[in-house]
Structures are given as structure tokens and as C-alpha cells.
C-alpha positions as CSV (number, residue, x, y, z in Angstrom):
1,X,170.1,18.2,-73.7
2,X,166.5,18.1,-75.0
3,X,165.5,20.4,-77.8
4,X,162.0,20.9,-76.5
5,X,160.1,21.0,-73.3
6,X,156.9,19.1,-72.8
7,X,153.8,21.0,-71.7
8,X,150.7,20.0,-69.8
9,X,147.7,22.4,-70.0
10,X,145.8,22.8,-66.7
11,X,142.1,23.0,-67.5
12,X,140.1,23.8,-70.7
13,X,139.7,27.5,-69.9
14,X,138.9,29.7,-72.9
15,X,142.1,31.6,-72.9
16,X,144.1,28.4,-73.1
17,X,142.0,26.8,-75.7
18,X,141.6,29.9,-78.0
19,X,144.9,31.7,-77.5
20,X,147.7,30.3,-75.4
21,X,147.8,26.6,-76.1
22,X,147.8,27.0,-79.9
23,X,150.5,29.6,-79.4
24,X,152.6,27.3,-77.3
25,X,152.2,24.6,-80.0
26,X,153.8,27.1,-82.4
27,X,156.9,27.6,-80.2
28,X,159.9,25.9,-81.7
29,X,161.1,24.7,-78.3
30,X,157.7,23.5,-77.0
31,X,155.5,20.4,-77.4
32,X,152.1,20.2,-75.8
33,X,151.6,16.6,-74.8
34,X,148.7,16.6,-72.3
35,X,145.7,18.6,-71.1
36,X,143.6,18.1,-67.9
37,X,140.1,18.8,-66.7
38,X,138.1,17.7,-63.7
39,X,135.8,16.3,-66.3
40,X,137.5,13.5,-68.3
41,X,135.1,14.0,-71.2
42,X,135.9,17.7,-71.5
43,X,139.6,16.9,-71.3
44,X,139.3,14.3,-74.1
45,X,137.3,16.7,-76.3
46,X,139.8,19.5,-75.8
47,X,142.7,17.2,-76.6
48,X,141.0,16.1,-79.8
49,X,140.3,19.7,-80.8
50,X,143.9,20.8,-80.3
51,X,145.6,17.7,-81.5
52,X,147.0,16.8,-78.0
53,X,147.8,13.2,-77.4
54,X,146.9,12.7,-73.8
55,X,143.9,13.8,-71.7
56,X,143.8,13.6,-67.9
57,X,140.6,13.5,-65.9
58,X,142.1,15.3,-62.9
59,X,144.7,18.0,-62.2
60,X,146.6,15.6,-60.0
61,X,147.0,13.1,-62.8
62,X,148.5,15.9,-64.9
63,X,151.0,16.8,-62.1
64,X,152.0,13.1,-61.7
65,X,152.6,12.6,-65.5
66,X,156.3,11.8,-65.8
67,X,156.4,13.0,-69.4
68,X,155.6,16.6,-68.6
69,X,158.2,19.3,-67.9
70,X,156.0,22.4,-67.6
71,X,152.4,23.3,-66.7
72,X,150.4,26.2,-68.1
73,X,147.9,27.4,-65.4
74,X,144.9,29.4,-66.7
75,X,142.6,28.6,-63.9
76,X,140.5,31.3,-62.2
77,X,142.5,33.6,-60.0
78,X,141.8,31.9,-56.6
79,X,143.4,28.7,-57.9
80,X,146.6,30.3,-59.3
81,X,148.7,29.9,-56.1
82,X,147.4,26.5,-54.9
83,X,147.6,24.8,-58.2
84,X,151.0,26.4,-59.1
85,X,152.4,25.2,-55.8
86,X,151.0,21.7,-56.4
87,X,152.6,21.6,-59.8
88,X,155.9,23.0,-58.7
89,X,156.1,20.5,-55.8
90,X,155.5,17.7,-58.3
91,X,158.6,19.0,-60.1
92,X,157.0,20.9,-62.9
93,X,157.9,24.4,-64.1
94,X,154.8,26.7,-64.2
95,X,153.6,29.5,-66.5
96,X,150.7,30.9,-64.5
97,X,148.2,33.4,-65.7
98,X,148.0,36.8,-64.2
99,X,147.4,38.0,-61.6
100,X,149.6,35.5,-59.9
101,X,147.5,35.6,-56.7
102,X,144.6,37.3,-54.8
103,X,147.1,39.3,-52.7
104,X,150.8,39.8,-52.1
105,X,150.6,37.7,-48.9
106,X,149.2,34.8,-50.9
107,X,151.8,35.3,-53.6
108,X,154.5,35.1,-51.0
109,X,153.7,31.4,-50.7
110,X,155.4,30.9,-54.0
111,X,158.8,31.6,-52.4
112,X,158.4,28.0,-51.2
113,X,158.7,26.4,-54.6
114,X,161.5,23.8,-54.9
115,X,164.9,24.9,-56.0
116,X,165.4,24.8,-59.7
117,X,161.7,25.2,-60.6
118,X,160.8,28.2,-62.7
119,X,157.5,30.0,-62.1
120,X,156.5,32.9,-64.4
121,X,153.5,35.2,-64.2
122,X,152.1,35.2,-67.8
123,X,152.3,38.9,-68.8
124,X,152.7,38.1,-72.5
125,X,152.9,41.7,-73.4
126,X,156.5,42.0,-72.1
127,X,157.6,39.6,-74.8
128,X,156.1,41.6,-77.7
129,X,158.8,43.6,-79.6
130,X,156.7,46.8,-79.4
131,X,157.2,46.9,-75.6
132,X,160.9,46.4,-76.0
133,X,161.1,49.0,-78.7
134,X,159.3,51.7,-76.7
135,X,161.5,51.1,-73.7
136,X,164.5,51.4,-76.1
137,X,163.2,54.8,-77.2
138,X,162.8,55.9,-73.6
139,X,166.3,54.7,-72.7
140,X,167.7,56.6,-75.7
141,X,166.7,59.9,-74.2
142,X,164.7,60.9,-77.3
143,X,161.7,61.7,-75.1
144,X,163.7,63.5,-72.5
145,X,162.9,62.8,-68.8
146,X,159.8,60.6,-68.5
147,X,157.3,62.3,-66.3
148,X,154.0,60.6,-67.0
149,X,152.6,57.3,-68.3
150,X,148.9,57.2,-69.1
151,X,147.0,54.0,-69.8
152,X,143.5,52.9,-70.6
153,X,142.1,49.4,-70.8
154,X,138.4,48.7,-71.0
155,X,135.9,46.2,-72.2
156,X,132.2,45.4,-71.7
157,X,131.1,42.2,-70.0
158,X,128.0,41.8,-67.8
159,X,127.7,38.0,-67.9
160,X,127.1,36.8,-64.3
161,X,128.5,33.4,-65.2
162,X,131.8,34.9,-66.3
163,X,134.6,34.5,-63.8
164,X,135.6,38.1,-64.2
165,X,132.2,39.1,-62.6
166,X,132.6,36.8,-59.6
167,X,134.0,38.7,-56.7
168,X,134.6,35.7,-54.4
169,X,137.2,34.1,-56.8
170,X,139.1,37.3,-57.7
171,X,137.0,38.8,-60.4
172,X,136.8,42.5,-61.2
173,X,138.6,44.9,-63.5
174,X,141.7,45.7,-61.4
175,X,142.7,42.1,-61.1
176,X,141.8,41.2,-64.7
177,X,143.0,44.2,-66.7
178,X,144.3,46.9,-64.3
179,X,147.3,44.7,-63.8
180,X,148.4,45.5,-67.3
181,X,148.8,49.3,-66.9
182,X,150.6,48.5,-63.6
183,X,153.0,46.2,-65.5
184,X,153.4,49.0,-68.1
185,X,154.4,51.5,-65.5
186,X,156.8,49.2,-63.7
187,X,158.3,48.1,-67.1
188,X,158.7,51.5,-68.6
189,X,159.8,53.4,-65.5
190,X,162.0,50.4,-64.6
191,X,161.1,50.8,-61.0
192,X,158.3,50.4,-58.4
193,X,155.7,52.9,-57.3
194,X,155.9,54.3,-53.8
195,X,152.2,55.0,-53.2
196,X,148.9,54.9,-55.0
197,X,145.5,56.5,-54.7
198,X,142.4,55.1,-56.4
199,X,138.8,55.9,-57.2
200,X,136.7,52.6,-57.6
201,X,133.1,52.1,-58.5
202,X,131.6,48.6,-57.9
203,X,128.8,46.8,-59.6
204,X,125.9,46.7,-57.2
205,X,125.0,43.1,-58.1
206,X,128.4,41.4,-58.7
207,X,130.3,43.3,-56.1
208,X,133.3,43.6,-58.5
209,X,135.1,46.7,-59.4
210,X,133.7,47.7,-62.8
211,X,135.4,51.1,-63.1
212,X,138.6,52.3,-61.5
213,X,141.0,55.2,-61.9
214,X,144.4,55.0,-60.3
215,X,147.3,57.4,-59.8
216,X,150.7,55.8,-58.8
217,X,153.6,57.9,-57.6
218,X,156.9,56.4,-58.8
219,X,159.0,59.1,-57.1
220,X,161.2,61.6,-58.7
221,X,158.3,63.4,-60.3
222,X,157.2,60.3,-62.2
223,X,153.5,59.3,-62.3
224,X,151.4,56.5,-63.8
225,X,147.7,57.2,-64.2
226,X,145.3,54.6,-65.6
227,X,141.6,53.8,-66.0
228,X,140.3,50.3,-66.3
229,X,136.7,49.1,-66.7
230,X,134.7,45.9,-67.3
231,X,131.6,47.8,-68.3
232,X,132.7,50.4,-70.9
233,X,133.3,50.4,-74.6
234,X,136.4,48.4,-75.5
235,X,139.5,50.5,-75.7
236,X,143.2,50.4,-74.9
237,X,146.2,52.8,-75.1
238,X,149.5,53.4,-73.4
239,X,151.0,56.9,-73.8
240,X,154.4,58.0,-72.4
241,X,155.1,61.7,-71.9
242,X,158.6,63.1,-71.5
243,X,160.1,66.6,-71.4
244,X,161.0,66.4,-75.1
245,X,158.4,64.1,-76.7
246,X,155.6,61.6,-76.4
247,X,155.4,58.0,-77.5
248,X,152.3,55.8,-77.8
249,X,151.7,52.1,-78.3
250,X,148.6,51.9,-80.4
251,X,147.4,48.4,-79.3
252,X,149.5,47.7,-76.2
253,X,147.8,44.7,-74.7
254,X,145.9,42.6,-77.2
255,X,148.2,43.1,-80.2
256,X,146.8,40.9,-83.0
257,X,149.1,38.0,-83.7
258,X,148.9,38.2,-87.5
259,X,149.0,41.9,-88.0
260,X,151.7,44.5,-87.8
261,X,151.7,46.9,-84.8
262,X,152.6,50.6,-84.5
263,X,154.3,53.0,-82.1
264,X,154.1,56.8,-82.6
265,X,156.7,59.3,-81.5
266,X,156.1,63.0,-81.6
267,X,157.1,66.4,-80.1
268,X,153.5,67.6,-79.6
269,X,153.7,70.1,-82.5
270,X,151.2,70.3,-84.0
271,X,148.8,69.1,-81.4
272,X,146.9,66.8,-83.7
273,X,149.9,64.5,-84.1
274,X,149.9,64.7,-87.9
275,X,153.7,65.0,-88.0
276,X,154.4,62.2,-85.6
277,X,156.9,59.5,-86.6
278,X,155.1,56.1,-87.0
279,X,157.2,53.0,-86.4
280,X,155.7,49.8,-87.8
281,X,156.7,46.5,-86.1
282,X,156.2,43.1,-87.8
283,X,153.4,40.7,-86.9
284,X,154.2,38.8,-83.7
285,X,152.3,36.3,-81.5
286,X,153.2,37.5,-78.1
287,X,151.9,34.3,-76.5
288,X,154.3,32.2,-78.7
289,X,157.1,34.6,-77.8
290,X,156.3,34.1,-74.1
291,X,156.2,30.3,-74.5
292,X,159.5,30.2,-76.4
293,X,161.3,32.4,-73.8
294,X,159.9,30.2,-71.0
295,X,161.1,27.1,-72.8
296,X,164.5,28.5,-73.3
297,X,164.8,29.2,-69.6
298,X,163.7,25.7,-68.7
299,X,166.2,24.3,-71.1
300,X,168.9,26.4,-69.4
301,X,169.7,28.5,-72.4
302,X,168.6,32.0,-71.4
303,X,167.2,33.1,-68.0
304,X,164.0,35.0,-67.7
305,X,164.1,38.6,-66.6
306,X,161.1,38.1,-64.2
307,X,160.1,35.5,-61.6
308,X,158.3,35.2,-58.3
309,X,159.7,38.4,-56.8
310,X,158.4,40.4,-59.7
311,X,155.0,38.8,-59.4
312,X,154.9,39.6,-55.7
313,X,155.9,43.2,-56.4
314,X,153.0,43.6,-58.8
315,X,150.5,42.2,-56.3
316,X,151.7,44.7,-53.7
317,X,150.6,47.5,-56.0
318,X,147.2,45.9,-56.4
319,X,146.9,45.5,-52.7
320,X,147.6,49.2,-52.2
321,X,145.0,50.1,-54.8
322,X,142.3,48.2,-52.8
323,X,143.6,49.7,-49.6
324,X,143.2,53.2,-51.0
325,X,139.7,52.3,-52.1
326,X,138.8,51.5,-48.5
327,X,140.4,54.6,-46.9
328,X,139.9,57.2,-49.6
329,X,143.6,58.2,-49.1
330,X,147.0,57.4,-50.5
331,X,148.2,53.9,-49.7
332,X,151.9,53.0,-49.4
333,X,153.0,50.2,-51.7
């Protein structure tokens, strides 16, 4: 059995160039052997920048490369499903950026991937130890019965050329960052919401959702509430409220790879949190952890907890949020 899997990078997208591809290169069980672009010159320049041996001038060349085991797909949202399917049908495993699709119906197409091919939606946060630790705290009962999860994720971007501000290819805050609080709720409640209601404000020029607030009912008296925005000051938090205590991930989504992270746990007395317990976790590159877990699954050593079914379930929540926006009422998930 091979010790490493061989990766091909699909496109020279910024997230791949700046974060994910270098992180994959640091995975002990991974080797990045090729990168592709529809512009051969860009592919060659990107390969030289990252120290990758081969550059392909088309996506099809990358899929046909016999020396590649897995593809990383960071293309714009409308290309996630078609390019993931093309790669899978060429016999490649695929790590695809989130959101996996533009809708649950589109995501359902991924059920047609060939047997033995692994497809994973790239929610890197689930591979960071701070997420595992806060779920461990919840499971221990220290917080009592979990009633509410509250999350915020915002940034400011008004560049019309940015894919996040292009509504026709899946731009907007809910698709880009609202999916993270949804993932947090599903991960920490260890279940699926039954219904959602949303309040959405759209940019009059872009047509994208630039501010959204969502309430999701997970049943049994459990609620997720979150706000996401593409035109607000940068901020992120995840707070978990139980009948006995509260826990918070200080930097839940963009945890810096070279710095320690923190979780706080307190009983709410005093209100200012000055007596909260603060747990410090060691520095961790969540993108590298994701790549390593994916590689281990491809090598047949340890299966992944999530796959296509999980990605479809996440898209159903997003679909319901947009349905609630249209009707102004609760939408069933």
C-alpha cells in the first residue's frame, strides 16, 4: 500500500494558492503533483510558485492524469458539482470546497459518483481540535442540557469582481459563510434542524444576500441562531448555552494555523465572564488536518465521518433559508 496520495489542484483560486494547497503539502500522507488552469501560463506560474512539478492547461488534462489519486476543487460554487462529478468519473477522489452545490437538488447528483470514490465537502473547521473539544465538553454534561447555539460570522467585501458578490454563480453571505454556523449547529447538536426562518437583506446592485439572520429549530427545545454578513466589520463567534453553563469558541472558523486557540467555559456568574475557565489548545493548521484525514480515508486506513449525504443535508438547510426569505414564514428543512 502506498504511503501517500497524489493530489491535483483544480484551478489557481486564491484559497487554494494561499491556504489549502500549502496545507496539503504539509500533510504527511499527501503529495501535490499537479495543478491545472484553463490558462496554461497561469498554471505554470502557480506550479512554480508552490513547487509543484506538473502544470496542466485544462481541467480535463488534470482529470486524465494517471499519476493523480485525488482532486482539490476550489472553483466558484456553480462549478462544484459538475467538476466534482467529472473528476469522480475519471476515478479521482475529490475534496470539494463548500458549499458543495447551489441547491440540495443539485447536490443529489453526487449520489451518482462511482463506487469506491470518496467525495468530501471541505468544512476544515470540523478537523480542528477545538471543535472536537467543545463537543466533548457538551457530551460530558458539564453544560447541562444544550438549549441554544448562537453564532456570528461577518466580513466586509464590496468588490464587484469578487465571486462572493456575483449572484449568478452562487455568491452571497449565506452560501459563503452562513454555511459555517449551520455546520456548527449540526455538529454540536449532533442532529438536523426541522425548520428555519430567516430575515435577509440583499445588496441592491449585486443582488446577493449581504446580511442575514436565521433561527433554526432542532426540536426538543434546541435552537440555533446566527447572523452572517458580507458587508459588516469582520467578526466571528460560536457560543453554546446549556442549563448549567456556557461554552464559547473564541475564533471558531478562521483559527490561525500558527497560534494557539481558546475555548471558555463558565456558569454565568459573574456576568462579565471574569471567572470563566479558559482552555488553551495548541496551534493547528485545520487545512492540513483535513488533508491528512482525507488522505487516510483514501489510503483505506480510517474512514471519514462525513460524505455526500452530510453535504446534501447541509444544502437542505440552505434551501430552507432561501425559501423562508421568499415566503416570510417558517420553512421545513
